N, C-alpha and C positions, 0 to 999 in steps of 0.2 A: 479655402476653409470653409467648413459648414457651418449652420448656425442654428439655433434653437437646442442646442444640445451641451453639455457641458465641457469644461476646457480642456479634460484628460480623453473625455471621447472625442473631441475633434482634433485633438492632435493625435491618437490613435488612428482614425481614419484616415487620415492625412498620409500619415508614414506610412501604414500599410498598403494603402493603393499606391503609392510611389514604387514601392517593391514590393509586390504580396509572394511569390516565390521566396524572395530572400528571406522572408520573415515567417516562414512557413504556413502561420494562420494567426487568429486572434479567437481568445475564449471568450465568450459574453455571459458572465454570469449575472443571473438576475429573471425572475418571470418573466410569463408571455403576458404582454399587455401591447400598449399605444407606445411607452417609450423604447420598448426592443424594435417593434416594427420601424418606427422613425429612424433607429439606430442602422438597422438593416437595409432601408431603402436608401440612406445616405449613403452606406458605403458601396451598394450597388452601383448606384448612379456616378461615386467617385474611381470604382475600377475600371470601367469600362472595358470588362472583360468576360466571357460567358460566365453564368453561374447558372449551379446545376442543386438542386436538393438531394442528398442522400438518405433514403429509407435506411431505418436502423436496422432493420431486418433483413437487409438485404443478404442474398446467398454470395458464396465466394463466386460460384459462375457467373452470376450477373454483374459481382463487381471486378473480377479479375476478367472474365472470358473464360473460353474454352469451347469444347466442340456442341455444336449447335445439333443435337441427335435428330431432330424432326430433318433438319434440311439434309443431313448427312444420309438417311435412309433413305429418303427422294432421292439424291442425287447420286448415292452409289460411291458417294466421295466424301473425305471429310472435309467440312464446313466450319469454319472457325467463328465463332462469335464474340464480338466486339464489346469489351466490357466498359462499365461506367468510368473507369478509372483511364483508359485509354482513351474514352470517347470525349472524356474533360480535360485532356491535356493542355496544360498552358494555362488552363481556367483556374475557377473556386468552387469549393464544395461547402455546402450548408449542412452541418448535421443536425438535427434537430434531437432537442433529447439528450444530449450526449453522454449528459452523465450516468446512463442507463448502457452504454455500449460495452458490449461484449469486447474481450480482451484480445479475440481472433480478430475482431474488425478493426480493433485499434492496433495491432499490429501490422497490417493491410495498410492504413492510413500511413503508421509512420514510415513504413519503407518507403512507399511514395512519397512522403514530404523529405524523406535523407535524398531520394534522385531527384527532388527539385522539380517532377511534373506538375505538382499539381498545389493548390493553397486549400486551408479548411476553415472555413469558421464555424465552431463548436459553439452551440448555444446549451448553455447550462443551466439548467432548473433547478437544481436541485438545494435542498434547504439543510440538511446532515453533513455533517462532515466527511463519514462513511461514504456518500453516494458521489464524491467529486469526481473529476475526470478520471480514467486511466492514468496514471504516472509516466507511463511511456509514452503517451500520446501527449499530455500534458505539458511533457516537458521540450517537443519540438513546435509549439506554438508560441509566437514572438511576445504577443500581446497579450495579457489576463486583466482583463476591465470587469470591474463589479458596478454595474448599470446603478445602484443603490447610493454612489458616492458622488455627493456635487463637492470636489474640492479644489481649490485655486494651485496654478502650476508653480512649483517652487521657482523663486527667482531670487537673483543674485545683484551685488551693486554694480552697478555700471564700470567699477575699477577692477574690477575681480577679473584675474588674468588667467586664460585654462591652464591645467596643471603640464610640467614638462612633458609626462606619460598620461595621455588618457588611458590608456589599459590600465597600468597601475593604478590609477585612481579610482576606476571601476571595480578592479579584483578587491581593492580594500574595503570598498563598501560592501562590494558582496560577501566578504567574510565578514565585518559589523553584522550583517545580517540573518547570517547563519546560511547563506546560498552556497553551496559547495562545486556546484555543479560549471562548465565551463561555459556550456551552451548562452546560460542569461548573459552573463560577460559580451560574447559577441554578436546576442541581437543587442545589447544595449549599445555595443560601440557601432553597430551599424545604422541605427536609429539615429544614433548623435551625428552621424556624417549626411544621412538622409536632411534631418533636419537643418543642418547647416548649407548643404546644397538647395532646400528649397527655400530658403533665406538670403540667396546668393553668395554665403561666405566658402571659402576655400576648405576651411577645417573647421572643426567642431568648437566653438568656445565653452565658458562653463555653464552657460545658460540649457547650451544641449544637453551638455553631460549630463546636468541634473534631470532635466526633463525626460531624458533617456532612462536614468536610473529610475524614475518617479514610475513609467510605465512598463518597465521590464523587470528590475531585479525587484520593486519594492513589493507588488504581489507575491513572489515565492520567498518571503521573509519568512524564517522561521524559531528567529530570536530578535528581540528587542534591547540591545545595551543599554546600561544604567547610566546615569549620568557620574558614576563615578567609577567605570568597569573601566581600565586601560584600553587603549585603540589596539586593533591587531594587524598587525603589519607583517606582507611578506619579508621571508626572509631574503638574506641577499645570497645572490648565484654564488656557487662555487667558484675556486678561481680555476681558470683555465691551463690546465698543467701541460696541454698537448702544444702550446703556446711556448712556455716555458723551455721544454725540450728542443725544439725546434729554433730557439734563438742562435744569432749569429755567432761564429765562432769566436771574434774578436772581444766578446763580452766579457766586463768585468768577473774577477773571479769572486768567488763567493766571501771573501772576507773583505772586499773593499767595501768600504765606510759608505753607508745610503748618502744620498744627496740631501743638501740643505735644506732645498725647498721638497714639501711631498707631494706625489701626484694630487691633482685638482679630482675631485670627489662625482662623481654622477650626480646631476641634478635629480631630488627625489620630489616625490607630492609634501606638502605640508603636513604637519601632524594632525590636524584635523579634518582631513580629507574624507577619511570613513565617516566621520560625526554628521558632513554636511550631506550624505548623502541618505543615512541613519535621519536628520531632520525632513528630508525631501519625503522620506518613505512614512513618517509618521503625519504628515500633511494629506497623504492619498489612500491611508488604512482606514478603516471602519473604527470605533471607536472600542466596539467590544473586540474587533481581532488584536487592536494596540492591547489591551488589559490581559488578555491570554496570551500575547508574545513578552509582556514584560514577568510574566511568573514562570515563564520555564527557563531553565538553565541552557539547553541546548536545543538543537534538534532532536527531534524522534527518531532513532533508526532500527526500532523494533516494530514493524506493524505484521500483525499476523496475518496470515494468508489465509485461513479459513476461519469464519467465526461458530457461531454456536453449534451450527449444523456440523463442524470438522470440515478436513480438507477435501476436495474433487478426488473423486477415484474413477477408473475405469470399471466398465459394467458390461457385460455381454449380452443381459436380457430387458434391462429396464433402466429408465432413466432419462438424459436428455440425449438426443441425437445429436453428434458430432460429426458425420459423417461415414464414410463406406471403407470397406477393406475387402483385399481378396478373401476368397473362405469358402467353406461349404454348407449346405442347407443342412445342418444335422442339431438335431436336440431341437432348442426353442431359437436357434438361430433366425432372423426374419432379412428376408429378401431387401436388398435397395435395386428397386427395377432401374430407374431413373441412369445409374452407375453401371448396372449393368448393361442395358442398353449402347451407352456410352463405347463403353469395353468391347463390345461387339461389332458395333459399326463400321470402324475403319477397314473390317476385315470381311465383310461381304461378299463383296464381289470375287473374291478371289474365293470365299468357301461354296458358293451358290452361283455359278456364273450362269448357266443355262435355267434356273428355277425362277422366274421372277416372280415376287410379290413373296417370297419366302425369308424368313430371318433363320440363320443358324444361328444359335446359342451351343456355345462349348463350354467345357468345366472352368478352363482356365477364367472364362470370362465372368462368371459368379461372382457377383459384390455383396457383401451382407451389411448390415447398419452395426454400426460403432455406437456405443453409449457413454453415458459420465452420469454416473448417481454420485452425489454427497453422500460422506460417511455420517453417521449419526453418532452423536455425543452420548457416553454414557456416565454420568457423575457418579459416581463410588464412595459414599460417603461413613467414614467410620467414627462412630460416637463412641464416647468416653461415658463407660455407664456406670462408673465407681462411686465410690461415697462421697468421696472430695466433688467430683464433677456434678453429680447428683445434688450437692448442696450448693454449688456453684450455679450453674448455669443448663442442666439437663432440660429443662421447662422450655429455654429459650431455644436449644439446639434441635427439641421435638419442633418447635414453628418452624424455626427456618428449612427442616427437610420438607414439610406440610405447603411452604411456599415454592418450594424448589419444585415440588411434585406438580404443583398446579400452572408453572411457566414451563415445564419439561413437558408438560401433556399437550401445551397449545405449540410446540415447537416439534411434538412427536419423537422428543428424546426420552430417555429412560432414565432412573435415578433406581440407585441398589443400597440399602442400609445395612453395615454391620454394627454391633455391639460387640464393645468387647468390656468384661471387668472378672473380677476373681481372677482363674488360670487360664481362661481361654476365650477366643473370640467367635463370634456367631453370624452366621448370614441370616438377618432376619428378615428380609427383605431382598428377592433376586431382582436382578433388574427389570423394572417393570414401569408402567406409564398408569397403572390404576391409582387410582386418588381414594378411594375407598378401601383397597384393600391396606393400602401402607396405612392411612388413618389408625385403621384398627389395631395394627400391630406396633404403631409408636404410642397410642393409648394404652398399651400393655406392656412396654419398655420397662424393667424395675430397674432400679437405681440401688446402689451397694455394693462394697466389696472391696477387694485390690484392685490396683490399676495394671495389667499385661499389656505396656504401651507396645514391646516387639511383636507379640502375636496379633495385635490388632494394625500393625503396619505390612507384618506379613499377608495379613487374611486379605485386605484391598489388591495387594501386589498380585497376589493367587487370580483373584477375582477380574482383578485388571488383564493379566495373558490372558483370560479366556474370553474377555470380550475383544481384544485385540487379534486374537485367530478368529472372531466372527465377523471381521471387516469394521468394528468399531472403534472409534477414538474415545480411549478410556479418561477421567479426570478424575484426580483422585483428592478427597477433601477430608482432612483430620480434626478431627473437633476433639479438645482435651485440653486439660489443665497443665500436664506434664508431670506429674505427681506418680510417677512408674515405681513400683517396687514388688514387681513378680518377673520374676527372668524366664527364658525360655522354657529352662530344665524344671521349674515351678518352685524355684528356690525362690523364699521371700526376702532377698538381700537386694536393697535398693543400689549398691556400686555396679552389683551384676544386671540387675534391671537397665539400668542406664547403658551399661557396654550393650548389650544385646539391643537396645532401642537404636542405639546410633549403628550398631552393624545392620539392623532390617533397614534405618534410613539410606545407607548408602547402598545397599542392594537395590531398594527403589529408586534410585538416581541412576543406576547404571542400566536399569530398563528404559530410561529418557520419557517418563510419562510425564505429563503436566501434572503439579500439584501445589496445595495450598494449604496450610499449616493456623489452624483459629485457636489461638490459645483463650481458653473463654475461663481462664481463673481472674479473681479479683485483682493479681497485677501481675504484669509481664513477665514471664519465666523465663529466666536465662538459659536453664537446659533447654527447655523446648527451641527457644532458638538456634540451640546447638542443632538440635535435631533438624530443624527446618534445614538450614544451611549443608549439613550432612547429607538430606533429602534431595538438594537443590531447588527446594519448593520455597514460595512466597511467603513469609512468616508475617502474620497480621495479629497484634494483639486486640483484643476485642473487651478490655476490663468493662466498660459501660455498655457496649450494644446491646441492642435488643434481637430478637428474630428477623424484624428488617434487615437490620446493618448485618448479620451473618449470612442470608440472603446474597443480599448485593455483593459482600467480599467473592462468595463463591462465584455467582456469575462473572463477576472481573476476573477470576482465571479462568474461565473458560474462553 
């Protein structure tokens, strides 16, 4: 056992060193410093295996191997290069700054972990939640350690006996903590058995199970049940009908009375099995994370793939290079020289048998660069400039648009402004990032008149379609008090105006754009909530908000 480190770290090092390939890897969350170097030193000494460092921006050729172009051209025959994964077979790879790892590299490492060829030590230096490890890789690492935690190991009384079914015991604890994947339970069971073997026991006891749960399941917790929450239990398995059908011919008929003594039930873990693992998790998780988990009703299932810049899309001329493809040098296509040579090298002896020193490149050898560029977001804001809105919140809406423009200028995104009042909706500001022009238009935006809500929704949908055709991601923001009184045909009738507004909202929902409806009336408007539901948009009443609150609400929907 190592010394000078916390008990959790000591246990994790001992268990991981005993079976590194079986546990897949270990994630060390914490800043670079003496503590992390000490942990890495103890871990390297305990492993007794080859340890290599993996460059974060390693290419697929250096990682997976492939054709060595220089050696192939010199030898006149294909010469393969051994990749880092093959060279580190059976060893351990240390990945610095793993929170910045690209999904491409995480996918290659995940495939290697599934095959059991290498183990990974991921050094996670992130501070924000959005910078954590790629989930596909984090899922395959058995241990997750936060080096900032100094906690004692969970302990049980000496008289406590192990549960009849350790697998069911760990599954109940995982469900209590909101861990739905099966891998943590498998890793925890392996850790309990390895710990029992290291202490000379043939089977894991309760202490082994609790320590394994604290090391493997607790760091993956997404919820923390309250004291009065009922424990979650696994459902009973369905009856095996096949055995009933294959019963012996001389079995009693269906009308035979049941036996006097009922069959003995299978032993089940005690009622508090899940709570024991929850208590162990409370001992090893940071206080800030405990407070956050206690406020959650369940694990978050909706994580947006794209941020404010929108999802990634393939591009042919600009963006981030993501490889090469077979193609022709037309227009602004860029030649990928290395991949072109790699494609032509194996055929040189057949193409130029007598002309030494010449390289024959054919049309089918040409490889062009592939790019991937993020789509930009265009926030389309429709402002209700009617008399009731002007009386309520028009000045604050103008301030919110100015704040959004300043932020979008930093992100190089664009903002469009539409004002609707009286009978029509007018495009006041086409998609732009110009701050000065937007401020001039906002300052001159008049207020007063009727509320054509349906016209405002139709206008933002029309502009959103134009932006989508240009490859941008539109975000719709509707700022209104919901007191519509003008229909699409110009009639000043509230029932007809409300029916047209709901029809326009349903048409916007069919287009599939992200949207938010900001209720800027003094009190939440029930009809405007119906509009948001029909629009499949987020409804946010802001009766007491200021310009900053409106701006934050729109950013949260992006």
